[in-house]
N, CA and C of each residue as an Amber inpcrd file, in Angstrom:
protein
   174
  10.6520000  -2.9690000   3.9550000  10.9780000  -3.7880000   4.9830000
  12.5190000  -3.9220000   4.9010000  13.0610000  -3.9400000   6.2020000
  14.6190000  -4.0670000   6.3820000  14.9770000  -5.4590000   6.6190000
  16.1080000  -5.9170000   5.9810000  16.6140000  -7.2620000   6.2290000
  17.0850000  -7.3630000   7.6190000  17.9110000  -6.4060000   8.0020000
  18.4910000  -6.4180000   9.2830000  18.3300000  -4.9970000   9.9310000
  17.8720000  -5.0520000  11.1570000  17.7240000  -3.7250000  11.8590000
  19.2090000  -3.2150000  12.1780000  19.4170000  -1.8650000  11.9030000
  20.6440000  -1.3090000  12.1380000  20.6410000  -0.4520000  13.4730000
  21.5740000  -0.5120000  14.2600000  21.4610000   0.0470000  15.5760000
  21.2250000   1.5280000  15.3300000  20.3210000   2.0350000  16.0670000
  19.9460000   3.5320000  16.0620000  19.1110000   4.0200000  14.8750000
  19.0540000   3.2090000  13.7900000  18.3850000   3.6770000  12.5720000
  16.8220000   3.8410000  12.8840000  16.3410000   3.0030000  13.7040000
  14.8280000   3.0970000  14.0330000  14.4820000   4.4070000  14.5770000
  15.5230000   4.9050000  15.3570000  15.2300000   6.2690000  16.0510000
  14.8670000   7.4030000  15.0670000  15.5540000   7.2820000  13.9080000
  15.2200000   8.2180000  12.8850000  13.6770000   8.1160000  12.4120000
  13.2790000   6.9280000  12.3790000  11.8840000   6.6570000  12.0440000
  10.9980000   7.1690000  13.1770000  11.4110000   6.9060000  14.3280000
  10.5940000   7.3980000  15.4630000  10.5140000   8.9620000  15.4960000
  11.6020000   9.6900000  15.2930000  11.6160000  11.0370000  15.2370000
  10.7470000  11.5940000  14.1440000  10.9590000  10.8860000  12.9260000
  10.1470000  11.3630000  11.8190000   8.6680000  11.1770000  12.1650000
   8.3570000  10.0880000  12.7130000   6.8420000   9.7760000  13.0210000
   6.3990000  10.9950000  13.9770000   7.0790000  11.2720000  15.0020000
   6.7310000  12.3550000  15.9100000   6.5940000  13.6530000  15.1180000
   7.4480000  14.0160000  14.3840000   7.2240000  15.2100000  13.6250000
   6.1290000  15.2790000  12.6100000   6.0030000  14.2330000  11.9800000
   4.7600000  14.0080000  11.0890000   3.4650000  14.0630000  11.8750000
   3.4040000  13.4410000  12.9520000   2.2310000  13.5610000  13.8260000
   1.9150000  15.0360000  14.1820000   2.9400000  15.7440000  14.6280000
   2.7740000  17.0030000  15.0530000   2.3010000  17.9290000  13.8790000
   2.7340000  17.5110000  12.6170000   2.3090000  18.3320000  11.4130000
   1.0240000  17.9610000  10.9390000   0.3690000  16.9840000  11.6030000
  -1.0500000  16.5220000  11.2150000  -0.9930000  15.4310000  10.1180000
   0.1260000  14.9310000   9.7820000   0.1820000  13.8690000   8.7740000
   0.1160000  12.5380000   9.3770000  -1.1280000  12.1260000   9.8620000
  -1.4040000  11.0090000  10.5290000  -1.0180000   9.6620000   9.8820000
  -1.4100000   9.5770000   8.6920000  -0.9960000   8.2790000   7.8830000
   0.4260000   8.0390000   7.7830000   1.1240000   9.1340000   7.4290000
   2.6300000   9.0310000   7.1980000   3.2100000   8.6890000   8.6460000
   2.7350000   9.3790000   9.8000000   3.3310000   9.2390000  11.0240000
   2.9570000   7.8450000  11.5070000   1.8570000   7.2840000  11.1640000
   1.4940000   5.8400000  11.5090000   2.4640000   4.8590000  10.8570000
   2.7690000   4.9980000   9.5550000   3.7330000   4.2790000   8.8950000
   5.1670000   4.4520000   9.4870000   5.4890000   5.5700000   9.7400000
   6.8710000   5.7440000  10.4150000   7.0110000   5.1980000  11.7690000
   5.9370000   5.2530000  12.6330000   5.9550000   4.4990000  13.9450000
   6.0580000   3.0340000  13.6910000   5.3890000   2.5180000  12.7280000
   5.4790000   1.0030000  12.4960000   6.8290000   0.6780000  12.0500000
   7.4590000   1.4620000  11.1800000   8.8220000   1.3040000  10.7280000
   9.8010000   1.2340000  11.9380000   9.6040000   2.1870000  12.7400000
  10.4870000   2.2710000  13.9220000  10.3420000   1.1250000  14.8350000
   9.0330000   0.6240000  14.9670000   8.7670000  -0.6370000  15.8390000
   9.4390000  -1.8270000  15.2410000   9.4140000  -1.9410000  13.8600000
  10.0270000  -2.9890000  13.2090000  11.5090000  -2.9880000  13.3240000
  12.0570000  -1.7940000  13.4900000  13.5410000  -1.6660000  13.4800000
  14.2130000  -1.8560000  14.7520000  13.4400000  -1.7290000  15.8590000
  14.1640000  -2.0190000  17.1880000  14.1450000  -3.3290000  17.5260000
  15.2180000  -3.6520000  18.3690000  15.3750000  -5.0680000  18.9220000
  14.7280000  -5.1720000  20.2750000  14.3570000  -3.9520000  20.8560000
  13.7420000  -3.9520000  22.2460000  12.2560000  -4.1980000  22.0640000
  11.7230000  -5.2740000  22.6690000  10.3440000  -5.5010000  22.6570000
   9.4550000  -4.4550000  23.3340000   9.8610000  -4.0030000  24.4510000
   9.0460000  -2.9030000  25.2040000   8.9860000  -1.6800000  24.3510000
  10.1040000  -1.3790000  23.6980000  10.1220000  -0.1140000  22.7800000
   9.3100000  -0.3500000  21.5240000   9.3580000  -1.5480000  20.9190000
   8.5050000  -1.8400000  19.8820000   7.0150000  -1.7650000  20.1900000
   6.6240000  -2.2740000  21.3780000   5.1650000  -2.1850000  21.8260000
   4.8380000  -0.7890000  21.9910000   5.6370000   0.1700000  22.5600000
   5.3480000   1.5370000  22.7520000   5.1520000   2.1950000  21.3860000
   5.9830000   1.8580000  20.4210000   5.8790000   2.4800000  19.0680000
   4.6380000   2.0600000  18.3610000   4.3330000   0.7140000  18.4990000
   3.1670000   0.2060000  17.8660000   1.8860000   0.8440000  18.4170000
   1.9310000   1.1160000  19.7040000   0.8100000   1.7660000  20.3740000
   0.5850000   3.1100000  19.9250000   1.6390000   3.8480000  19.6950000
   1.5300000   5.2380000  19.1570000   1.0130000   5.1240000  17.7670000
   1.4760000   4.1780000  16.9060000   0.7980000   4.0390000  15.6120000
  -0.6510000   3.7590000  15.7260000  -1.0520000   2.7980000  16.5440000
  -2.4250000   2.3940000  16.6200000  -3.3770000   3.6690000  17.1900000
  -2.8870000   4.4280000  18.0360000  -3.7780000   5.6220000  18.4700000
  -3.9870000   6.5150000  17.2980000  -3.1430000   6.5170000  16.3090000
  -3.4360000   7.3920000  15.1070000  -4.5780000   6.8480000  14.2600000
  -4.9940000   5.6870000  14.4970000  -6.0970000   5.1020000  13.7030000
  -5.8200000   3.9480000  12.7770000  -6.6790000   3.4000000  12.0160000
  -6.4400000   2.1330000  11.2310000  -5.5350000   2.5190000  10.0310000
């Protein structure tokens, strides 16, 4: 868990999540999408990233 979201850092998590998803690493991708959602200050973006995580399963 991050104490303070740093500008742009969540994008690294989002890209990592996308690449992990493409590689078939669903659990790791889900965690990375959630980390990205936690790191953004944009609520619409956070909702999108959480939705991506949710579609990968529980």
